C-alpha positions in Angstrom: 20.7 24.8 -20.0 19.7 25.3 -16.0 22.1 22.6 -14.3 20.9 19.3 -12.8 22.4 19.7 -9.6 19.3 20.6 -6.3 21.5 19.8 -3.8 24.9 20.4 -3.3 27.2 20.7 0.3 30.2 20.8 2.0 30.4 19.0 4.9 33.5 19.5 7.8 32.9 16.5 9.9 31.6 18.8 13.1 28.1 19.3 12.5 28.1 21.8 10.0 27.5 21.8 6.6 27.3 24.6 3.5 26.1 25.1 0.2 28.5 25.2 -2.2 28.1 26.3 -6.1 27.8 23.7 -8.6 31.2 24.1 -9.9 33.1 24.1 -6.3 31.1 20.7 -5.3 33.5 19.0 -8.1 36.7 19.5 -6.5 34.7 19.1 -3.4 33.8 16.1 -3.7 37.3 15.0 -5.1 38.6 16.3 -1.1 39.2 14.2 1.9 36.2 16.0 3.8 32.5 15.1 3.2 30.8 16.2 0.5 27.3 15.8 -1.0 25.5 16.7 -4.5 22.3 15.7 -5.3 21.1 15.5 -9.0 17.8 15.5 -10.8 17.7 12.6 -13.1 15.2 13.7 -15.3 17.4 16.3 -16.3 19.0 15.8 -20.2 22.6 17.1 -18.3 22.4 14.4 -15.7 24.6 11.6 -17.4 26.8 14.0 -19.2 27.3 15.5 -15.4 28.1 12.7 -14.4 30.3 11.1 -17.3 32.4 14.4 -17.2 32.8 15.4 -13.9 32.7 12.1 -11.6 34.2 10.1 -14.3 36.2 8.2 -11.3 32.8 6.3 -10.7 32.8 3.0 -11.7 29.9 2.6 -15.3 28.1 0.0 -13.6 27.5 3.2 -10.4 26.2 5.2 -13.0 23.8 2.9 -14.7 22.6 1.7 -11.6 22.1 5.2 -10.8 20.5 6.2 -13.6 18.2 2.9 -14.4 14.9 3.4 -15.4 13.3 1.0 -12.5 14.9 -0.2 -9.3 13.9 -1.9 -6.5 16.0 -1.6 -3.4 19.7 -3.0 -2.9 22.9 -2.3 -2.0 26.2 -3.3 -4.1 29.6 -2.7 -2.3 32.2 -2.2 -4.3 35.9 -1.5 -2.5 34.7 1.3 0.5 32.1 2.3 -0.7 28.2 1.3 -1.4 25.7 1.3 -3.9 22.3 2.3 -2.3 18.7 2.0 -4.0 15.9 2.9 -1.4 11.8 3.8 -1.6 9.9 6.0 0.1 6.7 6.5 0.0 5.1 9.5 -1.9 3.5 12.6 0.2 4.0 14.8 -3.0 0.3 16.9 -3.8 -2.3 14.7 -5.7 0.1 11.3 -5.0 -0.8 7.9 -3.8 1.7 7.2 -0.7 2.0 3.4 -2.4 3.8 4.9 -5.8 7.0 5.0 -3.6 9.8 7.3 -5.2 13.5 5.5 -4.9 16.4 7.4 -4.3 19.5 5.8 -5.7 23.1 6.9 -3.7 26.8 6.0 -4.4 28.6 6.8 -0.7 32.1 6.2 0.4 34.1 7.8 2.9 34.2 11.0 1.2 31.2 11.4 -1.1 27.5 11.4 -1.4 26.2 11.1 -5.2 22.5 10.8 -5.1 19.7 10.8 -8.0 15.8 10.8 -7.7 13.3 11.7 -10.2 10.5 13.0 -8.0 10.7 14.7 -5.1 11.3 13.1 -1.7 10.3 14.7 1.6 13.4 12.9 3.4 15.7 14.8 1.1 13.9 18.2 2.3 14.1 17.4 5.8 17.7 16.6 5.8 18.7 20.1 3.5 16.2 21.7 6.5 18.7 20.0 9.6 22.1 20.9 7.5 20.6 24.7 7.2 19.9 24.5 10.7 22.9 23.8 12.0 22.9 19.9 12.3 24.7 18.4 9.6 25.8 14.7 9.8 29.8 14.2 10.4 30.4 11.7 8.7 28.5 9.1 5.7 27.5 6.7 8.2 25.3 9.5 10.0 24.0 10.5 6.7 23.0 7.0 5.6 21.2 6.1 9.1 19.9 10.1 9.2 18.3 9.4 5.5 16.4 5.3 6.8 15.3 7.2 9.8 13.2 9.8 7.6 12.1 7.2 5.1 11.0 5.5 8.1 9.2 8.0 9.7 7.2 8.1 6.5 6.2 4.6 6.1 5.0 4.7 10.0 2.7 8.1 8.7 1.4 6.2 6.1 1.0 2.8 7.5 -1.3 4.5 10.6 -3.5 5.6 8.3 -4.1 2.5 6.3 -4.6 0.7 9.3 -7.2 2.8 10.7 -8.5 2.5 7.0 -9.0 -1.1 8.0 -10.4 -0.4 10.8 -13.0 1.5 9.9 -14.0 -0.4 6.2 -13.9 -3.4 9.0 -16.7 -1.3 11.6 -19.1 -0.2 9.0 -19.2 -3.7 7.3 -20.3 -5.3 10.5 -22.9 -3.0 11.0 -24.5 -2.2 7.6 -22.8 -4.3 5.4 -23.0 -3.0 1.4 -21.2 -3.9 -1.9 -20.2 -0.4 -1.7 -17.6 -1.2 0.5 -16.2 -3.7 -2.1 -13.8 -1.3 -3.5 -12.4 0.6 -0.5 -11.2 -2.9 0.8 -9.6 -4.0 -2.8 -8.1 -0.4 -3.0 -6.6 -1.0 0.8 -5.1 -4.4 -0.6 -3.6 -3.2 -3.4 -1.9 -0.4 -1.4 -0.1 -3.0 1.1 0.6 -5.4 -1.7 2.4 -2.5 -3.6 4.2 -1.3 -0.7 5.4 -4.3 0.6 6.6 -5.0 -3.2 9.8 -2.4 -1.8 9.7 -2.4 1.8 10.6 -6.3 1.6 13.4 -5.8 -0.5 14.4 -2.5 1.2 14.4 -4.4 4.7 16.7 -7.0 3.2 19.4 -4.2 1.9 20.0 -2.6 5.1 20.3 -6.1 6.7 23.0 -6.1 4.0 24.5 -3.0 4.6 24.7 -3.7 8.2 26.8 -6.7 7.8 29.3 -4.3 5.6 32.8 -3.7 7.0 32.8 0.0 6.2 35.2 2.4 7.4 32.5 4.2 7.3 30.5 2.4 9.7 31.4 2.3 13.0 29.7 -0.3 15.4 26.9 2.9 16.6 26.2 3.5 13.1 25.6 -0.4 12.8 23.1 -0.5 15.9 21.3 2.7 14.3 21.1 -0.2 11.2 19.8 -2.6 13.1 17.1 -0.6 14.6 15.9 0.8 11.1 16.3 -3.1 10.5 13.3 -4.2 12.6 11.7 -1.1 11.8 11.2 -2.9 9.0 10.6 -5.7 9.6 7.4 -4.5 11.8 6.2 -2.6 8.7 6.6 -5.4 6.8 4.8 -8.2 9.1 2.3 -5.0 9.6 1.6 -5.1 5.8 1.0 -8.6 5.8 -1.4 -8.4 8.7 -3.3 -5.4 6.9 -3.7 -7.5 3.8 -5.1 -10.7 5.5 -7.5 -8.3 7.5 -8.8 -6.9 4.8 -9.1 -10.5 2.7 -11.0 -11.7 6.2 -13.2 -8.4 5.4 -13.6 -9.2 2.1 -14.9 -12.6 2.7 -17.4 -11.5 5.5 -19.2 -9.0 3.4 -19.2 -11.8 1.1 -21.0 -13.9 3.5 -23.0 -11.5 5.1 -24.3 -10.9 1.0 -24.7 -13.8 0.5 -26.6 -14.4 3.7 -28.9 -12.0 2.9 -29.6 -13.0 -0.7 -30.0 -16.3 0.3 -32.7 -15.2 3.2 -34.3 -13.7 0.6 -34.4 -16.7 -1.7 -36.1 -18.9 0.8 -38.7 -16.4 1.7 -39.8 -15.9 -1.7 -39.5 -19.8 -2.1 -42.1 -20.4 0.9 -44.1 -17.8 -0.8 -44.0 -19.4 -3.9 -44.9 -22.9 -2.3 -47.6 -21.4 -0.8 -49.1 -20.3 -3.4 -48.6 -23.1 -6.4 -51.5 -24.8 -5.4 -53.6 -22.0 -5.1 -52.5 -21.0 -8.7 -53.4 -24.4 -9.9 -56.8 -24.9 -8.0 -58.1 -21.5 -9.4 -56.9 -21.7 -12.9 -58.3 -25.2 -13.2 -62.0 -23.3 -11.8 -61.3 -20.6 -14.2 -61.3 -22.8 -17.4 -64.5 -22.0 -19.8 -65.9 -25.1 -20.2 -68.7 -26.9 -19.2 -69.5 -28.8 -15.9 -67.2 -27.0 -12.9 -69.0 -27.6 -9.7 -70.8 -25.0 -8.1 -71.6 -22.6 -11.5 -75.4 -22.4 -10.2 -74.9 -22.7 -6.5 -74.6 -18.8 -4.9 -72.5 -19.7 -2.2 -70.1 -21.6 -4.3 -67.1 -18.8 -3.8 -67.3 -18.6 -0.2 -67.0 -22.6 -0.1 -63.9 -22.4 -2.5 -62.3 -19.4 -0.7 -63.0 -21.1 2.6 -61.1 -24.5 1.2 -58.7 -22.1 -0.1 -57.8 -20.7 3.6 -57.5 -23.8 5.2 -55.9 -25.4 2.2 -53.0 -22.7 3.3 -53.3 -23.4 7.1 -52.7 -26.9 6.4 -49.6 -25.7 4.0 -47.8 -23.6 7.1 -48.6 -26.3 9.8 -47.1 -28.9 7.3 -43.7 -26.6 6.4 -43.7 -26.2 10.1 -43.5 -30.1 11.3 -40.8 -30.0 8.4 -38.7 -27.1 9.5 -38.8 -25.3 6.7 -39.3 -22.3 8.6 
């Protein structure tokens, strides 16, 4: 059966890192040098591997790493931390708001991470390590991961903001009910993204207050920077959600005004022709005594009366300011 290990690296603490075998990583995780193993959560052997090979982990940590549903959070346990984060889904044919979770146990000597779906940030960290720019310690690793997650979020938020601007401009130029679905999709994406970014912001705020041996003042400054970025992202999502609602309300108002204007025109036309229809219907009944039956000019006289009646109605409507 294939291995549940996706990545396994050993770091020298000087910016170098090398890929190690599945057997060697178990030994490296017990050494003083920093080592990282990245596991596939969907693999059936992941839990048995953690139970047998990493038996020194707290069962609470293992259960949290393997949980089906997670929200971003930080749990401080001794000199290590259980960290659960989310990143935007940039996989092919995927929705960015369907955020991918990455779960980590991290302390001074080891990093154990688990993912169910592919995460672009992890791929970039792997490329960086292979290029000879590996993190020197656990603090560098977590800041590198947070920076990569933040960069991907910024790209998605920029696209979402541009989409909001685009639909807003189109509605002002040519309001149409077809834009309603697009507005709803923008609001939905903003709501889902905020659902995970807000707790992730709180998790980073908690992490920067932890007193771990592997987090120095420089690392905490970077954590503060990542916290500020997420704070701005959450505020941007709130603004996008509110703008989308305003645009939706504006579209509804424009369409309502258009409908009211059309109904108004139809009402005026109906008001003009109502007395005309009454008179023509009255004179069109097939009974004796209809005026003008024997007069050859009766039709023209009656038509003239109707024209005069229309003119009088129009003047009356203008005086009443109906139009």
